[in-house]
C-alpha positions in Angstrom: -67.7 1.4 -31.7 -66.7 3.3 -29.0 -62.9 2.4 -29.3 -63.1 3.5 -32.6 -64.5 6.9 -32.0 -61.8 7.6 -29.1 -59.0 6.8 -32.0 -60.6 8.9 -34.3 -60.7 12.2 -32.1 -57.5 11.2 -30.6 -55.6 11.3 -34.1 -57.5 14.6 -35.0 -56.1 16.4 -32.1 -52.4 15.2 -32.8 -53.0 16.4 -36.4 -54.0 19.7 -35.4 -50.8 20.2 -33.1 -48.6 19.3 -35.5 -49.8 21.6 -38.1 -49.9 24.7 -35.6 -45.9 23.9 -34.9 -45.7 24.3 -38.8 -47.2 27.4 -39.0 -45.3 28.7 -35.8 -41.7 28.2 -37.6 -42.9 29.5 -40.7 -44.0 32.8 -39.2 -40.6 33.1 -37.4 -38.7 32.6 -40.5 -40.8 35.4 -42.1 -40.1 37.9 -39.3 -36.3 37.1 -39.7 -36.2 38.1 -43.2 -38.1 41.2 -42.5 -35.7 42.3 -39.6 -32.7 41.5 -42.2 -34.3 43.6 -44.7 -34.8 46.5 -42.1 -31.1 46.2 -40.8 -29.6 46.4 -44.4 -31.8 49.6 -44.8 -30.5 51.2 -41.7 -26.8 50.4 -42.6 -27.6 52.2 -46.0 -29.0 55.2 -44.0 -26.1 55.3 -41.6 -23.5 55.5 -44.6 -25.7 58.1 -46.1 -25.5 60.2 -43.2 -21.9 59.8 -42.7 -21.3 61.0 -46.2 -23.4 64.1 -45.8 -21.4 64.9 -42.5 -18.4 64.2 -44.1 -19.2 66.6 -47.1 -20.4 69.4 -44.5 -16.9 69.3 -42.5 -18.7 68.3 -39.3 -16.8 65.1 -39.1 -15.1 64.5 -35.7 -11.2 65.4 -35.7 -8.4 62.8 -35.1 -6.7 63.4 -31.6 -3.3 64.7 -31.9 -1.0 63.4 -29.1 0.8 66.2 -27.1 4.6 65.4 -27.1 7.8 67.7 -26.4 10.6 67.6 -29.2 14.4 68.3 -29.5 16.3 69.4 -32.6 19.5 67.0 -32.7 22.7 69.4 -32.6 26.3 68.3 -32.3 27.0 68.4 -28.7 30.1 67.5 -26.2 29.7 63.7 -25.1 32.2 61.9 -22.7 32.3 58.4 -21.6 33.5 57.3 -17.9 34.7 53.8 -16.7 33.4 53.2 -13.1 35.8 51.3 -10.9 36.4 51.1 -7.2 40.0 52.1 -5.9 42.0 52.0 -2.8 43.8 54.9 -0.9 47.5 53.8 -0.5 50.4 55.5 1.5 53.7 54.5 0.2 55.3 55.8 3.5 53.3 53.5 5.8 56.1 51.8 7.4 56.2 48.7 9.9 59.5 49.1 11.8 61.1 46.1 13.4 63.8 45.6 16.0 67.1 44.5 14.5 68.6 43.6 17.8 66.9 41.8 20.7 67.1 43.1 24.2 64.9 44.6 27.2 63.0 47.7 26.0 63.9 50.2 28.6 62.1 53.3 27.1 59.5 54.3 24.6 60.0 58.2 24.0 57.1 59.0 21.9 53.5 58.4 22.1 50.8 57.0 19.5 49.6 60.1 17.6 52.9 62.0 17.8 54.5 63.5 14.6 58.0 62.4 14.7 61.1 63.6 12.4 63.1 61.2 10.6 66.0 59.6 12.6 64.2 60.8 16.0 64.6 57.9 18.6 61.4 56.0 19.4 62.5 53.0 21.2 65.3 52.6 23.6 66.9 49.0 24.4 68.9 48.0 27.0 72.7 48.4 25.9 74.7 48.1 28.9 76.1 44.8 28.0 76.8 46.0 24.3 78.5 49.3 25.8 80.6 47.2 28.1 81.6 45.0 24.8 82.5 47.9 23.0 84.9 49.4 25.6 86.7 46.3 26.1 87.1 46.0 22.1 88.1 49.8 22.3 90.9 48.9 24.6 92.1 46.0 23.0 91.8 47.8 19.4 94.2 50.5 20.9 96.8 48.1 22.2 96.7 46.4 18.6 97.2 49.8 16.9 100.0 50.7 19.2 101.7 47.2 18.6 101.3 47.4 14.9 102.8 50.8 14.5 105.8 50.0 16.7 106.3 46.6 14.6 105.7 48.5 11.3 108.6 50.8 12.2 110.7 47.8 13.1 109.6 46.3 9.6 110.7 49.1 7.6 114.1 49.0 9.3 114.1 45.3 8.4 114.1 44.4 12.0 112.0 41.4 12.9 110.3 38.3 11.0 107.8 39.1 8.3 105.6 36.4 10.0 105.5 38.2 13.0 104.7 41.5 11.3 101.8 40.2 9.4 100.6 38.2 12.5 100.2 41.8 14.5 98.9 43.4 11.2 95.9 40.7 11.0 94.9 41.1 14.8 94.7 44.8 14.6 92.8 45.0 11.5 90.5 42.3 12.8 90.1 44.2 16.1 89.2 47.3 14.0 86.2 45.5 12.4 84.9 43.9 15.4 84.8 47.4 17.1 83.0 48.7 14.0 80.5 46.2 14.0 80.0 46.4 17.9 79.7 50.2 17.6 76.9 49.6 14.7 75.3 47.0 16.9 75.0 49.7 19.8 73.2 52.1 17.5 70.9 49.9 16.6 69.8 49.6 20.2 68.3 52.8 19.7 65.3 52.4 17.3 64.7 55.6 15.0 62.0 56.7 13.1 63.0 55.9 9.2 60.6 58.9 8.0 59.0 61.8 9.2 55.3 60.9 10.0 52.7 60.2 12.5 53.3 57.3 15.1 50.2 55.2 14.4 50.8 52.1 16.4 53.4 51.2 19.2 53.6 47.6 20.0 56.3 47.2 22.7 56.3 48.8 26.3 59.0 49.4 28.8 60.3 46.1 30.5 59.3 43.9 27.6 61.8 41.9 25.6 62.1 42.0 21.9 63.4 39.8 19.6 65.5 40.5 16.3 62.7 41.1 13.5 59.6 41.7 15.9 57.9 44.9 14.8 57.9 47.6 17.5 56.1 50.4 15.9 54.3 51.7 12.6 54.8 55.2 11.4 52.5 56.6 8.2 53.1 59.7 6.4 49.8 60.5 4.5 50.8 64.0 2.9 51.2 62.2 -0.1 48.7 59.2 -1.1 48.2 57.1 -4.0 44.8 55.9 -5.2 45.2 52.4 -6.8 42.6 50.6 -8.9 42.3 47.3 -11.2 41.0 47.9 -14.3 39.6 45.5 -16.7 42.1 44.2 -19.6 39.7 45.2 -22.4 40.8 48.9 -21.5 44.5 48.2 -21.7 44.9 50.2 -24.9 42.5 52.8 -24.3 43.8 54.2 -21.0 46.8 56.6 -21.3 48.9 58.5 -18.9 47.3 61.8 -18.0 43.7 60.5 -18.6 41.3 62.7 -16.6 39.5 60.9 -13.9 37.2 62.1 -11.1 37.8 60.4 -7.7 34.7 60.4 -5.5 35.0 59.6 -1.7 31.6 58.9 -0.7 32.2 58.1 3.1 33.8 61.7 3.3 31.4 63.5 1.2 34.0 65.0 -1.2 35.6 64.3 -4.4 38.8 65.5 -6.4 39.8 65.8 -10.3 42.9 64.3 -11.2 44.8 62.6 -13.8 46.4 58.7 -14.3 49.8 58.9 -13.1 50.6 55.4 -13.8 49.4 52.9 -16.0 50.5 49.2 -15.4 52.0 47.2 -18.4 51.3 43.6 -17.1 47.9 41.9 -16.9 47.2 40.0 -13.7 46.5 36.5 -14.8 44.2 35.7 -11.8 41.7 38.3 -12.4 42.8 39.8 -16.2 43.1 43.3 -14.8 45.9 45.9 -14.9 46.7 48.5 -12.3 46.4 52.3 -12.6 47.7 54.9 -10.1 46.6 58.6 -9.1 49.0 60.5 -6.9 47.0 62.9 -4.6 48.2 65.8 -2.2 46.9 65.3 1.3 48.5 67.9 3.0 45.1 68.5 4.9 45.1 64.7 6.2 41.5 64.2 5.1 42.3 60.9 3.4 43.1 57.8 5.1 45.3 54.9 3.9 42.8 51.9 2.9 40.1 54.4 2.4 37.7 53.2 -0.6 37.5 55.5 -3.4 35.1 55.6 -6.7 36.6 56.4 -9.7 35.1 57.6 -12.9 37.9 57.4 -15.8 37.3 59.2 -19.0 37.8 56.7 -22.0 36.1 58.4 -24.7 35.2 62.0 -25.8 33.8 63.8 -29.0 33.1 67.5 -29.4 30.2 67.0 -31.9 28.2 63.9 -30.9 24.6 63.2 -31.9 23.3 62.7 -28.2 19.7 61.5 -27.3 18.3 60.6 -23.8 18.6 56.9 -23.3 15.1 56.2 -22.1 13.6 57.4 -25.5 15.4 54.3 -27.3 13.1 51.4 -27.7 14.0 48.0 -29.0 12.0 45.5 -31.2 12.8 42.4 -33.2 14.7 44.5 -35.7 16.8 46.6 -33.6 17.0 50.0 -31.5 14.6 52.8 -32.8 12.9 55.7 -31.8 10.5 58.5 -33.1 11.1 61.6 -35.3 8.5 64.4 -35.6 8.3 65.0 -39.5 5.5 67.5 -40.4 3.3 66.9 -37.4 3.4 62.9 -38.0 5.6 60.4 -35.8 8.0 58.4 -37.9 9.5 55.2 -36.4 13.3 55.3 -37.1 15.7 52.7 -36.3 19.3 53.8 -35.3 22.7 52.6 -34.4 23.7 53.1 -30.8 27.2 53.9 -29.6 28.2 54.4 -26.2 26.0 55.4 -23.2 26.9 57.7 -19.8 24.4 59.3 -17.4 21.4 58.4 -19.1 22.5 59.8 -22.7 23.3 57.6 -25.6 25.4 58.4 -28.7 24.0 57.8 -31.9 26.2 56.5 -34.6 23.8 56.0 -37.5 20.1 56.5 -38.7 19.7 60.1 -37.5 21.0 63.3 -38.8 21.9 66.7 -37.4 18.7 68.8 -37.5 16.4 65.9 -37.0 13.3 66.5 -34.4 13.3 63.8 -32.0 10.3 63.1 -29.6 11.5 63.3 -26.1 8.5 63.3 -24.1 5.3 61.5 -25.0 7.1 58.9 -26.9 5.3 56.1 -24.9 2.0 57.5 -26.7 2.8 57.3 -30.1 3.0 54.9 -33.0 4.3 55.3 -36.3 1.7 57.5 -38.2 0.4 59.2 -35.0 -0.6 62.9 -35.4 1.3 65.3 -33.1 0.7 68.3 -31.0 4.0 70.0 -30.2 4.4 71.6 -26.8 6.7 74.1 -25.9 
């Protein structure tokens, strides 16, 4: 009996607990419906207030983006090819000895200015001088003999063979004497041009061999700047094309024109040569110095030019922003050449269009603009 009573009470407790849980869930569902209804009511009130504010003109103004603009006008545009060059002196002569012998004297020192045909190196000429003197004596005898034999031959005295032998001996000695005198002169090595004695390679007492260099002489009053230009410019560059030459190491520059356009393409690097002649009477330019060339390959007096940095690019192409009635408009363009942060516009814009040159990173198509002065 007691067990039955305990079971009865336990079941009653469990039933009561489940009933309370059901009631709790129903209460929550009712509360959720009430809150949703209130939210719908609040949204409706918000819309009503916004309509009232719009009607009264007290809505917040749309922010205008401050920009600076430029009206497109035709202007001068030039494009330049940048290329490295080298200073060359065509009067940079390495002089070699034609005759071997003992150097007896060096008549000028490095750094001296010498005139053409001035003797710089003297080689021992004693042996050659004795040889010339002996040949002169033999030649004088042969000359006298030939003249007498010729006189006899004209009188039909003597044999023809004897006359021809004497004549041959005379002419042979004359040629040998002339050659010996020429060799004697070559023992005095002279300057082939007027210029500065750059280097002397021998000293008194040293022996020279035929063909060995003895000194270098340079005249840099007139120099040439040489450069190798890419093959694609072969039909663009012409003689007298303007060029600016910068010598950065010297802190100076010169304006000149192309004096020579090569007609042959180098097969190794696909380039052709150009030369510019420069007056260097001051001596400031040194042979083998490096120069930076800017060669003009294009010029237009009435081009549409914009700053290169305002041109952007997307999947469709290059574009920039144009200001029209206070609104930014994305406009696609076709670009031409660019130089010194300036780009030429070939298509997409017209003269008189107003382009955004400052603040362009802040705008999108349709942005309202505040134009700054």
